[in-house]
CHARMM internal coordinates of N, CA and C (Angstrom, degrees):
IC EDIT
DIST 1 N 1 CA 1.4217
DIST 1 CA 1 C 1.5246
ANGL 1 N 1 CA 1 C 108.63
DIST 1 C 2 N 1.2979
ANGL 1 CA 1 C 2 N 116.61
DIHE 1 N 1 CA 1 C 2 N 143.13
DIST 2 N 2 CA 1.4319
ANGL 1 C 2 N 2 CA 121.15
DIHE 1 CA 1 C 2 N 2 CA -176.65
DIST 2 CA 2 C 1.5303
ANGL 2 N 2 CA 2 C 109.40
DIHE 1 C 2 N 2 CA 2 C -110.86
DIST 2 C 3 N 1.3743
ANGL 2 CA 2 C 3 N 115.97
DIHE 2 N 2 CA 2 C 3 N 154.00
DIST 3 N 3 CA 1.4206
ANGL 2 C 3 N 3 CA 121.67
DIHE 2 CA 2 C 3 N 3 CA 177.65
DIST 3 CA 3 C 1.5435
ANGL 3 N 3 CA 3 C 110.91
DIHE 2 C 3 N 3 CA 3 C -61.20
DIST 3 C 4 N 1.2753
ANGL 3 CA 3 C 4 N 117.17
DIHE 3 N 3 CA 3 C 4 N 134.96
DIST 4 N 4 CA 1.4503
ANGL 3 C 4 N 4 CA 121.85
DIHE 3 CA 3 C 4 N 4 CA -178.91
DIST 4 CA 4 C 1.5312
ANGL 4 N 4 CA 4 C 116.24
DIHE 3 C 4 N 4 CA 4 C 90.48
DIST 4 C 5 N 1.3906
ANGL 4 CA 4 C 5 N 115.06
DIHE 4 N 4 CA 4 C 5 N -10.83
DIST 5 N 5 CA 1.4550
ANGL 4 C 5 N 5 CA 120.59
DIHE 4 CA 4 C 5 N 5 CA 178.93
DIST 5 CA 5 C 1.5349
ANGL 5 N 5 CA 5 C 108.89
DIHE 4 C 5 N 5 CA 5 C -89.30
DIST 5 C 6 N 1.3256
ANGL 5 CA 5 C 6 N 115.72
DIHE 5 N 5 CA 5 C 6 N 147.12
DIST 6 N 6 CA 1.4755
ANGL 5 C 6 N 6 CA 118.93
DIHE 5 CA 5 C 6 N 6 CA 176.05
DIST 6 CA 6 C 1.4850
ANGL 6 N 6 CA 6 C 112.66
DIHE 5 C 6 N 6 CA 6 C -67.92
DIST 6 C 7 N 1.3424
ANGL 6 CA 6 C 7 N 117.01
DIHE 6 N 6 CA 6 C 7 N 135.12
DIST 7 N 7 CA 1.4864
ANGL 6 C 7 N 7 CA 121.48
DIHE 6 CA 6 C 7 N 7 CA 174.28
DIST 7 CA 7 C 1.4909
ANGL 7 N 7 CA 7 C 109.69
DIHE 6 C 7 N 7 CA 7 C -78.36
DIST 7 C 8 N 1.3419
ANGL 7 CA 7 C 8 N 115.09
DIHE 7 N 7 CA 7 C 8 N 149.17
DIST 8 N 8 CA 1.4889
ANGL 7 C 8 N 8 CA 118.47
DIHE 7 CA 7 C 8 N 8 CA 175.46
DIST 8 CA 8 C 1.5464
ANGL 8 N 8 CA 8 C 110.93
DIHE 7 C 8 N 8 CA 8 C -63.70
DIST 8 C 9 N 1.2883
ANGL 8 CA 8 C 9 N 117.72
DIHE 8 N 8 CA 8 C 9 N 147.30
DIST 9 N 9 CA 1.4722
ANGL 8 C 9 N 9 CA 120.87
DIHE 8 CA 8 C 9 N 9 CA 178.28
DIST 9 CA 9 C 1.5172
ANGL 9 N 9 CA 9 C 107.92
DIHE 8 C 9 N 9 CA 9 C -66.33
DIST 9 C 10 N 1.2723
ANGL 9 CA 9 C 10 N 117.83
DIHE 9 N 9 CA 9 C 10 N 143.51
DIST 10 N 10 CA 1.4730
ANGL 9 C 10 N 10 CA 125.15
DIHE 9 CA 9 C 10 N 10 CA 176.12
DIST 10 CA 10 C 1.4978
ANGL 10 N 10 CA 10 C 109.90
DIHE 9 C 10 N 10 CA 10 C -153.91
DIST 10 C 11 N 1.3436
ANGL 10 CA 10 C 11 N 114.31
DIHE 10 N 10 CA 10 C 11 N 162.51
DIST 11 N 11 CA 1.4794
ANGL 10 C 11 N 11 CA 121.13
DIHE 10 CA 10 C 11 N 11 CA 173.01
DIST 11 CA 11 C 1.5018
ANGL 11 N 11 CA 11 C 107.82
DIHE 10 C 11 N 11 CA 11 C -123.38
DIST 11 C 12 N 1.3498
ANGL 11 CA 11 C 12 N 115.37
DIHE 11 N 11 CA 11 C 12 N 138.28
DIST 12 N 12 CA 1.4707
ANGL 11 C 12 N 12 CA 120.79
DIHE 11 CA 11 C 12 N 12 CA -178.43
DIST 12 CA 12 C 1.5470
ANGL 12 N 12 CA 12 C 108.97
DIHE 11 C 12 N 12 CA 12 C -147.38
DIST 12 C 13 N 1.3252
ANGL 12 CA 12 C 13 N 114.98
DIHE 12 N 12 CA 12 C 13 N 159.94
DIST 13 N 13 CA 1.4461
ANGL 12 C 13 N 13 CA 120.36
DIHE 12 CA 12 C 13 N 13 CA 174.57
DIST 13 CA 13 C 1.5173
ANGL 13 N 13 CA 13 C 108.26
DIHE 12 C 13 N 13 CA 13 C -88.09
DIST 13 C 14 N 1.3350
ANGL 13 CA 13 C 14 N 115.83
DIHE 13 N 13 CA 13 C 14 N 142.50
DIST 14 N 14 CA 1.4579
ANGL 13 C 14 N 14 CA 120.75
DIHE 13 CA 13 C 14 N 14 CA -178.34
DIST 14 CA 14 C 1.5296
ANGL 14 N 14 CA 14 C 110.24
DIHE 13 C 14 N 14 CA 14 C -141.71
DIST 14 C 15 N 1.2636
ANGL 14 CA 14 C 15 N 118.62
DIHE 14 N 14 CA 14 C 15 N 152.16
DIST 15 N 15 CA 1.4652
ANGL 14 C 15 N 15 CA 122.62
DIHE 14 CA 14 C 15 N 15 CA 174.95
DIST 15 CA 15 C 1.4884
ANGL 15 N 15 CA 15 C 105.92
DIHE 14 C 15 N 15 CA 15 C -95.16
DIST 15 C 16 N 1.4058
ANGL 15 CA 15 C 16 N 114.07
DIHE 15 N 15 CA 15 C 16 N 116.84
DIST 16 N 16 CA 1.4953
ANGL 15 C 16 N 16 CA 120.13
DIHE 15 CA 15 C 16 N 16 CA -175.35
DIST 16 CA 16 C 1.4922
ANGL 16 N 16 CA 16 C 107.53
DIHE 15 C 16 N 16 CA 16 C -143.45
DIST 16 C 17 N 1.3412
ANGL 16 CA 16 C 17 N 115.72
DIHE 16 N 16 CA 16 C 17 N 128.36
DIST 17 N 17 CA 1.4826
ANGL 16 C 17 N 17 CA 123.11
DIHE 16 CA 16 C 17 N 17 CA 176.32
DIST 17 CA 17 C 1.5106
ANGL 17 N 17 CA 17 C 110.39
DIHE 16 C 17 N 17 CA 17 C 52.83
DIST 17 C 18 N 1.3406
ANGL 17 CA 17 C 18 N 117.23
DIHE 17 N 17 CA 17 C 18 N 44.39
DIST 18 N 18 CA 1.4447
ANGL 17 C 18 N 18 CA 120.96
DIHE 17 CA 17 C 18 N 18 CA 172.71
DIST 18 CA 18 C 1.5023
ANGL 18 N 18 CA 18 C 118.44
DIHE 17 C 18 N 18 CA 18 C 84.67
DIST 18 C 19 N 1.3484
ANGL 18 CA 18 C 19 N 115.88
DIHE 18 N 18 CA 18 C 19 N 2.16
DIST 19 N 19 CA 1.4558
ANGL 18 C 19 N 19 CA 117.33
DIHE 18 CA 18 C 19 N 19 CA -179.57
DIST 19 CA 19 C 1.5534
ANGL 19 N 19 CA 19 C 111.61
DIHE 18 C 19 N 19 CA 19 C -146.29
DIST 19 C 20 N 1.3408
ANGL 19 CA 19 C 20 N 117.50
DIHE 19 N 19 CA 19 C 20 N 163.12
DIST 20 N 20 CA 1.4163
ANGL 19 C 20 N 20 CA 121.61
DIHE 19 CA 19 C 20 N 20 CA 177.82
DIST 20 CA 20 C 1.5562
ANGL 20 N 20 CA 20 C 111.35
DIHE 19 C 20 N 20 CA 20 C -83.50
DIST 20 C 21 N 1.2854
ANGL 20 CA 20 C 21 N 116.48
DIHE 20 N 20 CA 20 C 21 N 125.47
DIST 21 N 21 CA 1.5021
ANGL 20 C 21 N 21 CA 119.62
DIHE 20 CA 20 C 21 N 21 CA -178.55
DIST 21 CA 21 C 1.5192
ANGL 21 N 21 CA 21 C 108.62
DIHE 20 C 21 N 21 CA 21 C -130.41
DIST 21 C 22 N 1.3459
ANGL 21 CA 21 C 22 N 114.45
DIHE 21 N 21 CA 21 C 22 N 163.88
DIST 22 N 22 CA 1.4963
ANGL 21 C 22 N 22 CA 119.88
DIHE 21 CA 21 C 22 N 22 CA 176.04
DIST 22 CA 22 C 1.5419
ANGL 22 N 22 CA 22 C 106.50
DIHE 21 C 22 N 22 CA 22 C -95.91
DIST 22 C 23 N 1.3177
ANGL 22 CA 22 C 23 N 116.66
DIHE 22 N 22 CA 22 C 23 N 132.94
DIST 23 N 23 CA 1.4388
ANGL 22 C 23 N 23 CA 123.79
DIHE 22 CA 22 C 23 N 23 CA 176.88
DIST 23 CA 23 C 1.5255
ANGL 23 N 23 CA 23 C 109.15
DIHE 22 C 23 N 23 CA 23 C -122.65
DIST 23 C 24 N 1.3047
ANGL 23 CA 23 C 24 N 116.94
DIHE 23 N 23 CA 23 C 24 N 150.63
DIST 24 N 24 CA 1.4432
ANGL 23 C 24 N 24 CA 119.70
DIHE 23 CA 23 C 24 N 24 CA 174.04
DIST 24 CA 24 C 1.5636
ANGL 24 N 24 CA 24 C 106.64
DIHE 23 C 24 N 24 CA 24 C -145.84
DIST 24 C 25 N 1.2538
ANGL 24 CA 24 C 25 N 117.00
DIHE 24 N 24 CA 24 C 25 N 157.33
DIST 25 N 25 CA 1.4576
ANGL 24 C 25 N 25 CA 120.44
DIHE 24 CA 24 C 25 N 25 CA 177.98
DIST 25 CA 25 C 1.4720
ANGL 25 N 25 CA 25 C 110.66
DIHE 24 C 25 N 25 CA 25 C -67.31
DIST 25 C 26 N 1.3296
ANGL 25 CA 25 C 26 N 118.73
DIHE 25 N 25 CA 25 C 26 N -34.26
DIST 26 N 26 CA 1.4567
ANGL 25 C 26 N 26 CA 121.52
DIHE 25 CA 25 C 26 N 26 CA 177.27
DIST 26 CA 26 C 1.5232
ANGL 26 N 26 CA 26 C 111.84
DIHE 25 C 26 N 26 CA 26 C -58.56
DIST 26 C 27 N 1.3208
ANGL 26 CA 26 C 27 N 118.19
DIHE 26 N 26 CA 26 C 27 N -40.45
DIST 27 N 27 CA 1.4909
ANGL 26 C 27 N 27 CA 120.43
DIHE 26 CA 26 C 27 N 27 CA 177.98
DIST 27 CA 27 C 1.5568
ANGL 27 N 27 CA 27 C 113.34
DIHE 26 C 27 N 27 CA 27 C -66.73
DIST 27 C 28 N 1.3552
ANGL 27 CA 27 C 28 N 114.71
DIHE 27 N 27 CA 27 C 28 N -25.05
DIST 28 N 28 CA 1.4321
ANGL 27 C 28 N 28 CA 119.88
DIHE 27 CA 27 C 28 N 28 CA -176.52
DIST 28 CA 28 C 1.5098
ANGL 28 N 28 CA 28 C 113.69
DIHE 27 C 28 N 28 CA 28 C -100.54
DIST 28 C 29 N 1.3351
ANGL 28 CA 28 C 29 N 116.07
DIHE 28 N 28 CA 28 C 29 N 9.95
DIST 29 N 29 CA 1.5189
ANGL 28 C 29 N 29 CA 119.43
DIHE 28 CA 28 C 29 N 29 CA 179.48
DIST 29 CA 29 C 1.5053
ANGL 29 N 29 CA 29 C 111.23
DIHE 28 C 29 N 29 CA 29 C -56.16
DIST 29 C 30 N 1.3261
ANGL 29 CA 29 C 30 N 113.70
DIHE 29 N 29 CA 29 C 30 N 134.89
DIST 30 N 30 CA 1.4580
ANGL 29 C 30 N 30 CA 118.83
DIHE 29 CA 29 C 30 N 30 CA 178.09
DIST 30 CA 30 C 1.5190
ANGL 30 N 30 CA 30 C 115.55
DIHE 29 C 30 N 30 CA 30 C 93.81
DIST 30 C 31 N 1.3570
ANGL 30 CA 30 C 31 N 113.86
DIHE 30 N 30 CA 30 C 31 N -6.94
DIST 31 N 31 CA 1.4319
ANGL 30 C 31 N 31 CA 119.98
DIHE 30 CA 30 C 31 N 31 CA 179.76
DIST 31 CA 31 C 1.5526
ANGL 31 N 31 CA 31 C 111.27
DIHE 30 C 31 N 31 CA 31 C -112.42
DIST 31 C 32 N 1.2761
ANGL 31 CA 31 C 32 N 117.31
DIHE 31 N 31 CA 31 C 32 N 157.22
DIST 32 N 32 CA 1.4994
ANGL 31 C 32 N 32 CA 121.22
DIHE 31 CA 31 C 32 N 32 CA 171.79
DIST 32 CA 32 C 1.5212
ANGL 32 N 32 CA 32 C 108.23
DIHE 31 C 32 N 32 CA 32 C -69.55
DIST 32 C 33 N 1.3290
ANGL 32 CA 32 C 33 N 117.53
DIHE 32 N 32 CA 32 C 33 N 131.92
DIST 33 N 33 CA 1.4546
ANGL 32 C 33 N 33 CA 121.49
DIHE 32 CA 32 C 33 N 33 CA 179.21
DIST 33 CA 33 C 1.5361
ANGL 33 N 33 CA 33 C 111.72
DIHE 32 C 33 N 33 CA 33 C -131.88
DIST 33 C 34 N 1.2944
ANGL 33 CA 33 C 34 N 119.01
DIHE 33 N 33 CA 33 C 34 N 132.09
DIST 34 N 34 CA 1.4369
ANGL 33 C 34 N 34 CA 123.23
DIHE 33 CA 33 C 34 N 34 CA 173.25
DIST 34 CA 34 C 1.5124
ANGL 34 N 34 CA 34 C 107.52
DIHE 33 C 34 N 34 CA 34 C -119.22
DIST 34 C 35 N 1.3559
ANGL 34 CA 34 C 35 N 115.86
DIHE 34 N 34 CA 34 C 35 N 121.81
DIST 35 N 35 CA 1.4976
ANGL 34 C 35 N 35 CA 120.43
DIHE 34 CA 34 C 35 N 35 CA -177.84
DIST 35 CA 35 C 1.5086
ANGL 35 N 35 CA 35 C 109.52
DIHE 34 C 35 N 35 CA 35 C -103.63
DIST 35 C 36 N 1.3063
ANGL 35 CA 35 C 36 N 116.69
DIHE 35 N 35 CA 35 C 36 N 131.57
DIST 36 N 36 CA 1.4841
ANGL 35 C 36 N 36 CA 124.90
DIHE 35 CA 35 C 36 N 36 CA 175.65
DIST 36 CA 36 C 1.5007
ANGL 36 N 36 CA 36 C 110.07
DIHE 35 C 36 N 36 CA 36 C -121.86
DIST 36 C 37 N 1.3059
ANGL 36 CA 36 C 37 N 116.41
DIHE 36 N 36 CA 36 C 37 N 128.99
DIST 37 N 37 CA 1.4422
ANGL 36 C 37 N 37 CA 121.42
DIHE 36 CA 36 C 37 N 37 CA 179.56
DIST 37 CA 37 C 1.5206
ANGL 37 N 37 CA 37 C 110.42
DIHE 36 C 37 N 37 CA 37 C -117.70
DIST 37 C 38 N 1.3396
ANGL 37 CA 37 C 38 N 117.46
DIHE 37 N 37 CA 37 C 38 N 138.31
DIST 38 N 38 CA 1.4454
ANGL 37 C 38 N 38 CA 122.17
DIHE 37 CA 37 C 38 N 38 CA 176.62
DIST 38 CA 38 C 1.5177
ANGL 38 N 38 CA 38 C 108.70
DIHE 37 C 38 N 38 CA 38 C -122.25
DIST 38 C 39 N 1.2844
ANGL 38 CA 38 C 39 N 120.21
DIHE 38 N 38 CA 38 C 39 N 81.15
DIST 39 N 39 CA 1.4823
ANGL 38 C 39 N 39 CA 121.12
DIHE 38 CA 38 C 39 N 39 CA 179.39
DIST 39 CA 39 C 1.4966
ANGL 39 N 39 CA 39 C 111.29
DIHE 38 C 39 N 39 CA 39 C -63.53
DIST 39 C 40 N 1.3102
ANGL 39 CA 39 C 40 N 117.55
DIHE 39 N 39 CA 39 C 40 N 129.88
DIST 40 N 40 CA 1.4670
ANGL 39 C 40 N 40 CA 119.44
DIHE 39 CA 39 C 40 N 40 CA 177.63
DIST 40 CA 40 C 1.5349
ANGL 40 N 40 CA 40 C 115.39
DIHE 39 C 40 N 40 CA 40 C 73.75
DIST 40 C 41 N 1.2890
ANGL 40 CA 40 C 41 N 117.32
DIHE 40 N 40 CA 40 C 41 N 15.91
DIST 41 N 41 CA 1.4532
ANGL 40 C 41 N 41 CA 119.13
DIHE 40 CA 40 C 41 N 41 CA 179.50
DIST 41 CA 41 C 1.4970
ANGL 41 N 41 CA 41 C 114.30
DIHE 40 C 41 N 41 CA 41 C -59.73
DIST 41 C 42 N 1.2658
ANGL 41 CA 41 C 42 N 121.46
DIHE 41 N 41 CA 41 C 42 N 135.67
DIST 42 N 42 CA 1.4179
ANGL 41 C 42 N 42 CA 129.15
DIHE 41 CA 41 C 42 N 42 CA -176.41
DIST 42 CA 42 C 1.5074
ANGL 42 N 42 CA 42 C 113.58
DIHE 41 C 42 N 42 CA 42 C 65.40
DIST 42 C 43 N 1.3639
ANGL 42 CA 42 C 43 N 116.01
DIHE 42 N 42 CA 42 C 43 N 31.25
DIST 43 N 43 CA 1.4717
ANGL 42 C 43 N 43 CA 119.58
DIHE 42 CA 42 C 43 N 43 CA 175.10
DIST 43 CA 43 C 1.5207
ANGL 43 N 43 CA 43 C 106.03
DIHE 42 C 43 N 43 CA 43 C -120.05
DIST 43 C 44 N 1.3387
ANGL 43 CA 43 C 44 N 115.21
DIHE 43 N 43 CA 43 C 44 N 169.79
DIST 44 N 44 CA 1.4275
ANGL 43 C 44 N 44 CA 119.59
DIHE 43 CA 43 C 44 N 44 CA 179.26
DIST 44 CA 44 C 1.4844
ANGL 44 N 44 CA 44 C 113.19
DIHE 43 C 44 N 44 CA 44 C -98.04
DIST 44 C 45 N 1.3113
ANGL 44 CA 44 C 45 N 118.63
DIHE 44 N 44 CA 44 C 45 N 21.10
DIST 45 N 45 CA 1.4548
ANGL 44 C 45 N 45 CA 123.45
DIHE 44 CA 44 C 45 N 45 CA 179.15
DIST 45 CA 45 C 1.5493
ANGL 45 N 45 CA 45 C 110.66
DIHE 44 C 45 N 45 CA 45 C -76.91
END
COOR INIT
IC SEED 1 N 1 CA 1 C
IC BUILD
């Protein structure tokens, strides 16, 4: 994926305001969005 290109729509679980919720890019359309991924977080890999 390149900077400035649209990301494909997806749905994921996220921790937000003290609880686990479902988020998707479709729900966030029209807003600024920054995505951060932590692959293998809290593992010993």
